[in-house]
C-alpha positions in Angstrom: -16.2 14.2 12.5 -19.8 13.6 14.2 -18.9 9.7 14.6 -15.9 10.3 16.3 -18.0 12.5 18.6 -20.4 9.9 19.5 -17.9 7.8 20.4 -16.4 10.1 22.3 -19.4 11.1 24.4 -20.5 7.3 24.6 -17.2 6.2 25.8 -17.3 9.3 28.3 -20.6 8.9 29.6 -20.5 5.2 30.0 -17.2 5.9 32.1 -19.1 8.7 34.1 -21.7 6.3 34.9 -20.0 3.9 36.2 -17.7 5.4 38.1 -20.5 7.7 39.7 -22.3 3.9 40.1 -19.2 2.1 42.2 -18.2 5.1 44.1 -21.6 5.2 45.2 -22.4 1.6 46.5 -18.8 1.5 48.3 -19.5 4.7 50.1 -23.0 3.3 51.2 -20.9 0.1 51.9 -18.5 1.7 54.1 -21.0 4.0 56.1 -22.9 1.2 56.7 -20.1 -0.7 57.6 -18.2 1.8 59.8 -20.7 4.4 60.6 -24.2 2.4 61.0 -25.6 -0.2 63.0 -23.1 -2.9 61.1 -20.7 -0.8 63.3 -21.9 -1.7 66.8 -22.4 -5.3 65.5 -19.3 -6.1 64.4 -17.9 -4.6 67.9 -20.1 -6.9 69.4 -19.1 -9.7 67.8 -15.0 -9.0 67.7 -15.3 -8.5 71.4 -17.2 -11.9 71.7 -14.0 -13.0 69.7 -11.7 -11.6 72.3 -13.5 -13.2 75.2 -13.8 -16.5 74.6 -11.5 -16.9 71.9 -13.4 -18.9 69.1 -17.0 -18.8 67.6 -18.1 -21.5 69.7 -21.6 -21.1 70.9 -22.0 -17.5 68.8 -25.5 -19.4 67.5 -26.7 -18.8 71.1 -25.6 -15.6 71.5 -26.9 -14.3 68.6 -30.4 -14.8 69.6 -30.1 -13.2 72.8 -29.0 -10.3 70.6 -31.5 -7.4 71.1 -33.6 -6.1 68.5 -33.3 -2.3 68.9 -29.3 -2.9 69.0 -30.1 -4.1 65.4 -32.0 -1.8 64.0 -30.7 1.4 62.0 -32.3 4.9 62.3 -35.6 5.5 60.4 -36.6 1.7 60.6 -39.8 0.2 61.8 -38.9 -3.3 64.2 -39.9 -5.4 61.7 -37.2 -4.5 59.3 -34.8 -6.4 61.3 -31.2 -6.7 60.1 -30.5 -10.3 59.6 -27.1 -12.1 58.6 -24.6 -15.2 59.1 -21.3 -14.6 60.5 -18.4 -16.5 59.0 -15.3 -17.1 60.4 -11.6 -16.8 58.7 -11.8 -19.1 56.5 -15.5 -19.0 55.4 -17.5 -21.4 57.4 -20.8 -20.4 58.4 -20.4 -20.1 62.1 -23.8 -17.8 63.5 -26.8 -17.2 61.8 -29.8 -14.6 62.8 -32.6 -16.6 60.6 -31.6 -20.6 61.0 -29.2 -23.1 62.0 -25.9 -22.1 60.6 -24.6 -24.3 57.6 -22.4 -24.5 54.7 -19.8 -22.3 53.7 -19.8 -18.9 52.4 -18.4 -18.8 48.3 -15.3 -15.4 48.0 -17.5 -13.2 46.6 -19.4 -12.8 49.6 -16.5 -13.2 51.9 -15.2 -9.7 49.6 -18.6 -7.9 50.3 -19.1 -8.6 53.9 -18.2 -6.6 56.7 -15.1 -7.9 58.4 -14.4 -8.8 62.0 -11.2 -7.7 63.4 -9.8 -8.4 66.7 -6.3 -6.8 67.2 -6.2 -6.0 63.2 -6.5 -9.3 62.8 -9.4 -10.6 60.6 -11.1 -13.3 62.5 -14.6 -13.0 60.5 -17.2 -12.1 58.2 -20.1 -10.8 58.3 -22.9 -11.3 55.6 -25.9 -9.3 55.8 -28.9 -11.1 54.0 -30.6 -7.7 52.6 -27.9 -7.0 49.6 -28.8 -4.0 48.6 -27.8 -0.8 50.1 -30.5 1.6 49.1 -32.7 0.9 52.2 -30.6 2.3 54.7 -30.6 6.4 54.4 -27.6 8.8 54.4 -27.3 11.3 56.5 -26.7 15.4 55.7 -23.2 15.1 55.9 -22.5 11.5 53.8 -25.2 12.7 51.1 -23.0 16.4 50.5 -20.6 14.1 49.9 -22.0 11.9 47.4 -23.4 15.3 45.8 -19.3 16.5 45.5 -18.0 13.4 44.0 -20.8 13.8 41.1 -20.7 17.6 40.9 -16.5 16.6 40.3 -17.7 13.5 37.7 -19.5 16.3 35.8 -16.6 18.2 35.8 -14.4 15.9 34.5 -16.5 15.0 31.8 -16.9 18.1 30.8 -13.1 18.7 30.7 -12.2 15.7 29.2 -15.1 15.9 26.5 -13.9 19.6 25.3 -10.2 18.5 25.5 -11.2 15.3 23.1 -13.3 17.9 21.0 -10.0 20.3 20.8 -7.6 17.0 19.9 -9.9 15.7 17.5 -10.7 19.1 15.6 -6.6 20.0 15.6 -5.9 16.6 14.5 -9.1 16.4 11.2 -7.7 19.2 10.5 -4.3 18.4 9.9 -5.8 15.6 8.0 -8.8 17.5 6.2 -6.2 20.3 4.9 -4.4 18.0 2.9 -7.0 15.8 1.6 -9.0 19.4 0.5 -5.6 20.3 -1.3 -5.7 17.1 -3.1 -9.4 17.3 -4.1 -8.5 20.3 -5.6 -5.3 19.1 -7.8 -7.3 16.2 -8.4 -9.6 18.4 -9.9 -7.4 20.5 -11.8 -5.9 17.2 -13.1 -9.2 16.2 -14.6 -9.7 20.2 -16.3 -6.5 19.2 -18.1 -3.7 21.0 -15.8 -1.4 18.2 -15.8 1.0 20.6 -14.0 -1.2 20.3 -11.2 0.4 18.6 -7.6 -0.6 18.3 -4.5 2.1 19.5 -1.3 3.8 16.7 0.6 4.2 18.0 4.4 5.3 15.0 6.7 5.9 11.5 5.9 2.4 9.9 7.2 -0.3 8.3 5.3 -1.6 11.5 3.6 1.6 12.4 3.1 2.6 8.9 1.1 -0.8 9.4 -1.0 0.5 13.3 -2.2 3.4 11.5 -3.1 1.8 8.6 -5.1 -0.5 11.4 -6.2 2.3 13.6 -7.8 4.0 10.2 -9.2 0.4 9.4 -11.0 0.3 13.2 -12.5 3.9 13.2 -13.3 3.4 10.0 -15.5 0.4 11.1 -16.6 2.1 14.4 -18.2 4.7 12.6 -19.7 2.7 10.3 -21.5 0.9 12.9 -22.6 3.6 15.0 -23.7 4.8 11.5 -25.6 1.7 11.0 -26.9 1.8 14.8 -28.3 5.6 13.9 -29.4 4.2 10.6 -30.9 1.5 12.2 -32.7 3.4 15.0 -34.2 5.9 12.1 -35.4 3.8 10.0 -36.8 1.8 12.8 -38.9 5.6 13.7 -40.2 6.1 10.2 -41.3 3.7 9.9 -43.0 3.3 13.2 -44.2 6.6 13.0 -46.5 6.1 10.2 -48.4 2.1 10.6 -49.1 3.2 14.4 -50.1 5.9 12.7 -52.5 3.1 9.8 -53.5 0.5 12.7 -54.3 2.9 14.7 -56.1 4.1 12.4 -59.0 0.6 11.4 -59.4 -0.4 14.9 -60.0 2.3 15.3 -62.3 1.2 12.0 -64.2 -1.9 13.0 -64.7 -1.4 16.9 -65.8 1.1 14.8 -68.1 4.2 17.1 -66.8 5.7 13.2 -65.9 5.0 10.3 -68.5 3.1 7.4 -67.2 6.2 5.2 -67.2 7.6 2.4 -65.1 10.2 4.9 -63.7 8.0 7.2 -62.3 5.8 4.3 -61.4 8.1 2.5 -59.7 9.2 5.7 -57.8 5.0 6.5 -56.1 5.5 2.2 -55.6 8.7 2.7 -53.2 6.5 5.2 -51.5 3.3 3.0 -51.2 5.5 0.4 -49.5 7.8 2.9 -47.3 4.1 3.5 -46.1 3.3 -0.4 -46.0 6.6 -0.6 -43.9 5.5 2.1 -41.6 1.6 1.5 -40.9 3.2 -2.3 -40.2 5.8 -1.3 -37.5 2.9 1.0 -36.0 0.5 -2.2 -36.2 3.4 -4.7 -34.4 4.2 -1.7 -32.1 0.4 -1.3 -31.0 0.6 -5.5 -30.6 3.1 -5.4 -28.5 1.5 -2.5 -25.5 -1.4 -4.3 -26.1 0.6 -8.0 -24.6 -0.9 -9.5 -28.3 3.0 -9.7 -29.4 2.9 -13.6 -30.9 5.7 -15.9 -30.3 5.9 -19.2 -33.0 9.2 -20.3 -30.7 11.5 -23.3 -32.2 14.3 -24.6 -31.0 16.6 -22.4 -32.9 20.8 -22.9 -33.7 22.0 -19.3 -33.1 25.3 -19.5 -35.1 24.0 -20.8 -38.6 21.2 -18.4 -38.1 23.4 -15.0 -37.8 25.5 -16.7 -40.8 22.1 -16.6 -42.6 21.2 -13.2 -41.5 24.7 -11.9 -42.4 24.9 -13.4 -45.8 21.7 -11.5 -46.5 23.6 -8.0 -45.8 26.5 -8.2 -47.5 25.5 -7.1 -50.4 24.8 -4.4 -49.6 28.2 -3.7 -47.1 30.5 -4.9 -50.4 28.5 -2.0 -51.9 29.4 0.7 -49.1 33.2 -0.8 -48.4 31.8 -1.9 -45.6 33.4 -5.1 -43.7 30.7 -7.3 -42.1 32.1 -10.5 -40.1 30.7 -12.9 -37.5 32.1 -13.8 -34.3 31.3 -17.2 -32.4 32.3 -19.8 -30.6 32.8 -23.7 -31.8 29.9 -25.4 -30.1 26.4 -22.4 -28.8 23.1 -24.1 -26.8 19.9 -23.4 -29.0 18.0 -20.6 -27.8 14.0 -21.5 -27.8 12.8 -18.4 -30.4 10.2 -16.9 -33.1 12.7 -17.0 -36.1 11.0 -14.5 -37.7 10.9 -11.8 -35.4 14.5 -12.3 -34.7 15.1 -12.0 -38.4 13.1 -8.4 -37.8 15.3 -7.7 -34.9 19.0 -8.2 -36.3 17.6 -7.0 -40.0 17.2 -3.2 -37.7 20.4 -3.6 -35.7 22.5 -4.3 -38.9 20.2 -2.0 -40.8 21.2 0.7 -38.5 24.6 -0.2 -38.1 24.9 0.0 -42.3 23.3 3.6 -42.4 26.5 4.8 -39.7 29.3 2.9 -40.9 31.1 5.2 -42.9 32.9 3.1 -46.2 35.9 1.2 -45.7 34.2 0.7 -41.9 33.5 -2.4 -39.7 30.6 -4.2 -38.4 31.2 -7.0 -36.2 28.6 -9.5 -34.8 29.6 -11.5 -31.0 27.6 -14.2 -29.6 28.8 -14.6 -26.3 27.7 -18.0 -24.5 26.9 -17.3 -20.7 25.0 -21.0 -20.0 21.8 -19.7 -18.8 21.8 -16.9 -21.9 23.1 -16.4 -25.0 24.4 -12.7 -25.7 24.7 -11.4 -29.5 26.2 -7.8 -29.8 26.0 -5.8 -33.3 29.3 -3.5 -33.3 30.4 -0.4 -35.3 33.2 2.0 -35.6 30.4 4.4 -36.8 30.6 8.1 -35.4 28.8 6.6 -32.0 26.2 8.4 -30.1 26.5 10.4 -27.3 26.1 8.6 -23.8 23.2 11.3 -23.1 21.6 10.3 -26.0 22.3 6.4 -25.0 18.6 6.0 -22.4 16.6 7.1 -25.4 17.4 4.9 -28.1 14.7 2.4 -27.6 12.1 5.6 -27.8 9.7 5.7 -31.0 10.5 7.9 -33.3 13.4 9.4 -31.3 16.8 9.9 -34.0 19.5 11.9 -33.7 19.1 13.6 -36.6 17.3 16.7 -35.8 16.3 17.0 -39.4 14.3 13.7 -38.8 14.7 13.6 -42.6 14.5 9.1 -43.6 17.7 9.4 -46.2 19.6 9.8 -42.6 17.7 8.8 -39.6 14.7 6.1 -40.8 11.7 6.0 -39.0 12.5 5.8 -35.7 10.6 2.7 -34.7 13.4 0.0 -35.6 15.2 -0.3 -31.8 12.0 0.1 -30.2 10.1 -2.5 -32.0 13.7 -4.7 -31.2 13.0 -3.8 -28.1 9.7 -5.3 -27.6 10.5 -8.3 -29.6 13.8 -9.2 -27.2 11.7 -8.2 -23.8 8.8 -10.9 -25.3 11.5 -13.5 -25.6 12.5 -13.3 -21.7 15.5 -11.5 -23.0 16.9 -7.9 -22.1 18.5 -5.5 -24.9 21.1 -2.2 -24.5 23.7 0.0 -26.1 26.8 1.4 -24.9 29.9 2.9 -27.0 32.1 0.1 -28.7 35.9 0.2 -27.5 37.8 2.1 -29.6 34.7 4.2 -31.3 31.4 3.5 -32.4 27.7 1.9 -31.0 27.5 -1.4 -30.1 23.6 -2.4 -29.4 23.6 -6.5 -27.6 20.6 -8.1 -26.4 20.2 -11.5 -24.5 18.3 -14.6 -24.8 17.5 -17.2 -23.1 19.0 -20.9 -23.7 15.9 -23.6 -24.6 16.8 -24.9 -21.4 15.5 -22.0 -19.4 13.1 -21.1 -21.7 
């Protein structure tokens, strides 16, 4: 605000000073040309031109002008008004000090006093004394200049008042939303993630407030996700740890014998914890952008046949049909074989878990030229459409009881999404025609990758 006021004061002050100075100079020039000795000289020269029709012989005529005729009131005879006379084209035709010679420039002609004959400019008077201050003004002329100065001062004060009023309104419209934005940011800094800044209009401040609110909403969602993930992680760790602790305490108290059967049960819980920790480590690497891939050209047809063969025994135990549909030839993809094995393992495990006995699981491969699409479709109960966007979130499971026997750890699809995206593809889920769920992902071909 102070800077704005300084700029306004300097601007108005400079304009007022320049206008006042120019007005006084031009007024003095006008009064000298129209009401002082220069008017008498101009009339005499105009009469000379009207009589002779040209400026011939003007130099001799100037020598005959009486000194008193050329003096201004209040001046001594020693301060005679010496001048030059130029014709309409600017050529010097007369000089009261020396022999006339040369041509006047355009600026001299503009500042000169015109000599008019029948309304036509026939010459210019070019005084040697350029300053106008030595020629005093009469009372009426001084009063006029005083009124002009007073008007300029009043205009300056009015302009300053209007600028202050408009500046105050402008700064209030800017500062008020900024103050509200500051208050909201301080509330968020204190931990209140529900604080929002009001948004009014479409200007830059409103855009800033809108961006701030979006940031606050993102922080609130991230905080909620963090709390949910912390609770989910605690739940996932608590179950195997509780089982492991109970088994070991029972063996220590000799309630259970320390035989291979009970030791294998404890070992199974340790393996569960190890898998969970490894899944979390993989997700942390993906979040940090440190998920390393060892890509090599890979034949997806033979690769998928090996994956299905590894899961066929589990499918047969549950009386589930496991088939592969693929074209005769497929382009190679540049991929990490171990990571893709993990992706397909997660997708097939989920499909086997949710497909009822005597059901079917179909793995389809499609060549789209620039990419290959792999889809795992089952005819299980499927997933409601409102739940599809949540399938790839961490720890999300449709089973509200969150029992591992029915829902897994809730990390498999999230890991699969990160691995597919690291390969330059994308993954999605959609209902299977006729019932069930299809999870598909793309991989760019080796030529594109």
